[in-house]
C-alpha positions as CSV (number, residue, x, y, z in Angstrom):
1,M,20.1,-24.6,88.4
2,L,17.0,-25.3,86.5
3,L,16.2,-25.8,82.6
4,S,13.9,-23.4,81.3
5,T,13.8,-24.9,77.8
6,M,15.7,-27.0,75.2
7,R,16.5,-25.6,72.3
8,T,18.9,-26.8,69.4
9,I,21.1,-24.3,67.4
10,A,21.3,-25.7,63.5
11,F,24.4,-26.0,61.4
12,A,24.1,-27.3,57.5
13,A,24.4,-30.9,58.0
14,F,26.8,-32.6,55.1
15,P,26.5,-34.9,52.8
16,F,27.6,-38.8,53.1
17,F,30.2,-40.0,50.6
18,A,28.9,-43.6,50.8
19,D,31.6,-44.7,48.2
20,F,35.0,-42.4,49.9
21,D,37.9,-43.7,49.4
22,L,39.8,-41.6,51.6
23,A,43.1,-43.4,51.3
24,S,43.4,-42.3,48.1
25,A,41.7,-38.9,47.7
26,E,43.4,-35.5,47.7
27,T,40.4,-33.8,48.9
28,W,37.6,-34.1,50.9
29,R,33.9,-32.5,51.6
30,G,35.8,-29.4,50.0
31,L,39.1,-29.7,51.8
32,T,42.4,-30.3,51.1
33,V,43.6,-33.5,52.3
34,A,47.4,-33.0,53.1
35,P,49.9,-33.7,56.2
36,E,50.4,-31.2,58.8
37,H,53.3,-28.6,58.1
38,R,54.6,-25.7,60.2
39,C,55.7,-23.4,57.4
40,S,56.6,-20.5,60.2
41,P,56.7,-20.5,64.2
42,Y,54.0,-20.6,66.3
43,N,53.8,-18.2,68.6
44,R,49.9,-18.3,70.3
45,N,50.8,-15.4,72.3
46,R,51.8,-13.1,69.5
47,D,49.8,-14.3,66.8
48,Y,46.9,-15.5,68.3
49,R,45.6,-13.5,71.1
50,Y,41.9,-12.7,71.8
51,S,40.1,-10.6,74.1
52,Q,38.5,-12.2,77.2
53,S,35.4,-10.4,76.2
54,V,34.4,-13.7,73.6
55,E,33.5,-15.4,76.4
56,D,30.5,-13.2,76.9
57,E,29.4,-13.4,73.1
58,I,29.5,-17.1,73.8
59,V,27.9,-17.4,76.1
60,K,25.1,-15.1,74.3
61,L,25.2,-17.0,71.3
62,I,24.7,-20.8,72.9
63,G,22.3,-19.0,75.5
64,S,23.7,-20.4,78.7
65,V,26.9,-21.2,80.5
66,Y,27.1,-24.6,79.0
67,G,29.9,-27.0,77.7
68,P,28.7,-28.8,75.1
69,Y,31.2,-31.3,75.1
70,T,30.0,-33.0,78.3
71,G,26.5,-31.5,78.3
72,R,26.9,-30.0,81.7
73,C,25.8,-26.5,83.0
74,F,27.9,-23.9,84.9
75,A,27.1,-21.7,87.6
76,S,29.3,-19.2,85.7
77,T,32.0,-18.5,83.8
78,S,34.6,-18.7,86.3
79,E,34.1,-22.6,85.7
80,T,35.2,-22.5,82.4
81,D,37.7,-21.7,79.7
82,I,37.3,-20.6,76.6
83,E,37.8,-23.7,74.0
84,H,39.1,-23.4,70.1
85,I,37.3,-26.1,68.5
86,V,39.9,-26.3,66.4
87,A,43.1,-25.4,68.2
88,T,45.3,-22.3,67.1
89,S,48.6,-24.6,66.5
90,E,46.2,-27.2,64.4
91,A,44.8,-24.2,62.7
92,H,48.4,-23.1,62.1
93,D,50.1,-26.1,60.9
94,S,47.2,-26.7,58.9
95,G,47.7,-23.5,57.0
96,L,47.5,-20.4,58.7
97,C,51.5,-20.5,59.1
98,A,51.4,-19.0,55.7
99,R,48.5,-16.6,56.5
100,D,49.3,-13.3,57.8
101,R,48.6,-11.8,61.5
102,A,45.3,-10.2,60.8
103,T,44.2,-13.5,59.6
104,R,45.8,-15.6,62.5
105,K,44.1,-13.0,64.9
106,R,40.7,-13.2,63.4
107,F,40.9,-17.0,63.5
108,A,41.6,-16.7,67.2
109,S,38.4,-14.9,68.1
110,D,36.2,-16.1,65.5
111,L,32.6,-17.4,67.2
112,R,32.3,-20.1,64.8
113,N,35.1,-21.7,66.4
114,L,34.7,-21.0,70.0
115,T,32.5,-22.5,73.0
116,L,33.0,-23.4,76.5
117,A,34.7,-26.4,78.5
118,S,36.1,-27.1,81.7
119,P,39.1,-26.4,82.4
120,T,39.5,-30.5,82.9
121,V,38.4,-30.9,79.5
122,N,40.0,-28.0,77.6
123,R,43.6,-28.3,79.4
124,S,43.6,-31.6,80.4
125,E,41.8,-33.9,77.6
126,K,41.0,-31.8,74.7
127,G,44.4,-29.7,74.8
128,A,45.6,-29.0,71.2
129,Y,44.4,-32.7,69.7
130,D,42.5,-33.0,66.3
131,A,39.7,-35.4,65.7
132,A,41.8,-38.2,64.9
133,Q,43.4,-37.9,68.7
134,W,40.0,-36.7,70.6
135,L,36.1,-36.3,70.3
136,P,33.6,-35.1,72.7
137,A,31.5,-37.2,75.2
138,R,28.5,-35.4,73.7
139,N,27.5,-33.2,70.8
140,R,29.8,-34.9,68.2
141,C,27.7,-34.3,65.8
142,W,27.6,-30.7,66.2
143,F,31.5,-30.9,67.0
144,A,32.2,-32.8,63.6
145,A,30.7,-30.2,61.6
146,R,32.0,-27.1,62.8
147,V,35.4,-28.7,62.3
148,V,34.7,-28.9,58.4
149,E,32.8,-25.6,58.8
150,V,36.1,-23.6,60.3
151,R,38.4,-25.2,58.1
152,Q,36.3,-24.6,55.3
153,A,35.9,-20.6,56.3
154,Y,40.1,-20.4,56.1
155,G,41.0,-22.7,53.1
156,L,42.7,-25.4,55.7
157,T,44.0,-28.7,55.0
158,I,43.2,-31.4,57.2
159,D,45.2,-35.0,57.4
160,K,44.0,-38.3,56.7
161,S,43.2,-39.6,59.8
162,E,41.3,-36.6,61.0
163,A,39.6,-36.8,58.2
164,A,38.5,-40.6,58.7
165,A,37.8,-39.6,62.2
166,L,35.2,-37.1,60.9
167,E,33.5,-39.1,58.2
168,Q,32.9,-41.6,60.7
169,V,31.3,-39.4,63.0
170,L,29.5,-37.3,60.3
171,S,28.3,-40.8,58.2
172,E,26.2,-41.4,60.9
173,C,24.7,-38.1,62.2
174,V,21.5,-37.4,61.1
175,G,21.6,-34.0,61.7
176,T,24.5,-31.6,63.1
177,A,22.6,-29.2,66.0
178,M,23.9,-28.8,69.5
179,E,21.6,-30.0,72.0
180,R,21.5,-26.9,73.7
181,L,20.2,-26.4,77.4
182,E,19.6,-23.1,78.8
183,C,21.1,-23.0,82.4
184,H,19.6,-20.8,85.6
185,V,21.4,-20.6,88.8
186,E,19.3,-21.4,91.5
187,T,19.6,-20.0,95.0
188,G,21.2,-22.7,97.6
189,R,22.2,-25.5,95.5
190,G,25.6,-26.3,93.6
191,R,25.0,-28.1,91.0
192,Q,22.9,-27.7,87.9
193,T,19.2,-29.1,87.5
194,R,17.6,-30.0,83.9
195,A,13.6,-30.9,84.0
196,V,12.9,-33.6,82.0
197,S,9.5,-36.0,82.1
198,G,10.3,-39.1,84.8
199,S,10.7,-38.7,88.3
200,E,13.9,-38.0,88.0
201,G,15.9,-35.0,86.1
202,V,18.6,-35.5,83.7
203,A,20.7,-33.0,85.1
204,D,19.9,-35.0,88.6
205,A,22.0,-38.0,87.5
206,L,24.8,-35.9,86.9
207,A,24.4,-34.0,90.0
208,R,24.2,-37.5,92.1
209,F,25.9,-40.0,90.1
210,D,28.9,-38.2,88.1
211,D,31.2,-38.3,91.4
212,N,34.5,-37.0,89.2
213,E,32.0,-34.1,87.5
214,N,33.3,-35.7,84.1
215,G,29.8,-35.6,82.4
216,Q,29.4,-39.4,82.2
217,I,28.5,-42.0,84.4
218,T,30.6,-45.2,84.6
219,C,29.0,-48.6,85.5
220,K,31.6,-48.5,89.0
221,E,29.5,-45.0,89.9
222,A,26.4,-46.8,89.1
223,R,27.4,-49.5,91.2
224,R,28.5,-47.2,94.0
225,H,25.1,-45.8,94.1
226,G,23.3,-49.1,94.0
227,I,21.3,-48.3,90.5
228,A,22.8,-50.7,88.7
229,P,22.0,-52.7,86.3
230,V,20.7,-49.2,84.1
231,D,18.5,-49.4,81.6
232,E,17.6,-46.5,79.0
233,S,14.7,-45.6,80.9
234,H,16.9,-44.4,84.1
235,P,18.2,-40.6,83.5
236,A,21.4,-41.9,84.3
237,Y,21.4,-43.8,80.7
238,R,22.2,-41.2,78.5
239,F,25.4,-40.4,80.5
240,M,26.6,-43.9,80.0
241,H,27.9,-46.3,77.5
242,D,25.9,-48.7,76.2
243,A,28.5,-51.3,74.6
244,D,26.1,-53.6,73.1
245,G,23.5,-51.1,72.2
246,D,21.0,-53.2,74.1
247,G,19.1,-50.6,75.7
248,L,20.8,-51.9,79.5
249,V,24.4,-51.0,81.1
250,C,26.3,-52.7,83.6
251,E,23.9,-55.6,83.3
252,R,27.0,-57.7,84.7
253,S,29.5,-57.7,87.2
254,R,33.0,-56.9,86.3
255,H,34.1,-60.6,86.5
256,T,31.4,-62.0,83.9
257,R,32.4,-63.1,81.0
258,A,30.4,-61.2,78.1
259,V,32.1,-62.9,75.1
260,S,33.6,-65.9,74.4
261,G,37.5,-65.8,74.8
262,S,39.7,-65.1,77.7
263,E,38.6,-61.7,78.7
264,S,35.2,-59.8,78.4
265,V,33.7,-56.7,77.1
266,A,33.1,-55.5,80.4
267,D,36.4,-56.6,81.7
268,A,38.0,-54.3,79.0
269,L,36.6,-51.2,79.8
270,A,37.1,-52.4,84.1
271,R,40.8,-53.1,83.1
272,F,41.9,-50.6,80.6
273,D,39.8,-47.2,81.3
274,D,41.8,-45.5,83.9
275,N,39.9,-42.4,83.9
276,E,36.6,-43.9,83.5
277,N,35.4,-42.0,80.5
278,G,34.1,-45.0,78.5
279,R,36.7,-44.9,75.9
280,I,40.1,-46.3,75.7
281,T,43.5,-44.5,74.7
282,C,46.3,-45.8,73.3
283,K,48.3,-44.7,76.3
284,E,46.2,-46.6,78.5
285,A,46.4,-49.5,76.2
286,R,50.5,-49.2,76.6
287,R,50.1,-48.7,80.3
288,H,48.5,-51.8,80.4
289,G,50.7,-54.2,77.9
290,I,47.9,-54.7,75.1
291,A,49.3,-52.6,72.5
292,P,48.8,-52.9,69.4
293,V,44.8,-53.9,70.0
294,D,43.6,-55.6,67.0
295,R,40.1,-55.6,66.5
296,S,39.7,-59.3,68.3
297,H,40.4,-58.1,70.9
298,P,37.4,-56.9,73.6
299,A,39.3,-53.4,74.0
300,Y,39.3,-52.8,70.4
301,R,35.4,-51.5,70.7
302,F,36.4,-49.0,73.3
303,M,38.9,-47.3,70.9
304,H,39.6,-45.3,67.8
305,D,40.8,-47.2,64.7
306,A,41.4,-43.9,62.5
307,D,42.9,-45.9,59.5
308,G,40.3,-48.6,60.3
309,D,42.5,-51.1,59.5
310,G,41.7,-53.3,62.3
311,V,44.5,-52.4,64.6
312,V,45.0,-49.8,66.8
313,C,48.2,-48.2,68.7
314,E,50.3,-49.6,66.0
């Protein structure tokens, strides 16, 4: 596949509330802050059905068969799932449980809430999680803004943990546009290539170094291919996690002590990031017996502290 142009889909940016106190807030960005509540049974097949034809509308809206969560181009929609940005079960428990079936059906087919994702991302990684539990690897500002937009459109509530997670993302956003790529099938090639300046295309980097095809490149993969350390001028860099923000990743071997104490930051990813996505989940932390994790632990910087209290998985 070849990149013909780079485009963006612009959405209105949301203001940053510098003195925002979520703990005591009753509203957040126009949304009522309240716990999730299932006021009526959830039946996806009955209440949240949608036509497969919306897939063509999603492709038309984006301009290509492109998954914004990972920044990946696909050969065809046979490789993708229709993905609800705000999951139907999440919406149901945030207010649609009290609405009529016509509203639920309209929600299920609303293009503002639909995108494309690989089956692995849609079914195994994101599932019905909200933003407090899962954030995409790419296009986070677009994702966070779209969650707020959809919740506002349907008068949905939001719980404190998700509001905190979204506020953390949005407060750092310069804009909320999707980084969109036009992907075109090239005969004889199994993976996409996206043209950028330099000696190697950005998507060539994915095609060459992203061995598990999850839209990210880990240090393990970089070392396997002999490109580590990777600096910011390398096309692989944009798909990697630069923990210390110095423009260089994988600069140390997995056994090099990067910080004071008994365990380095690099060791934390190598030891606890089982799926090598650049983040450490509570499930992974518990599996390795390090939960709860406080901010002094090197694994903490790769985890999501929803309530900002310096401890995760408590």
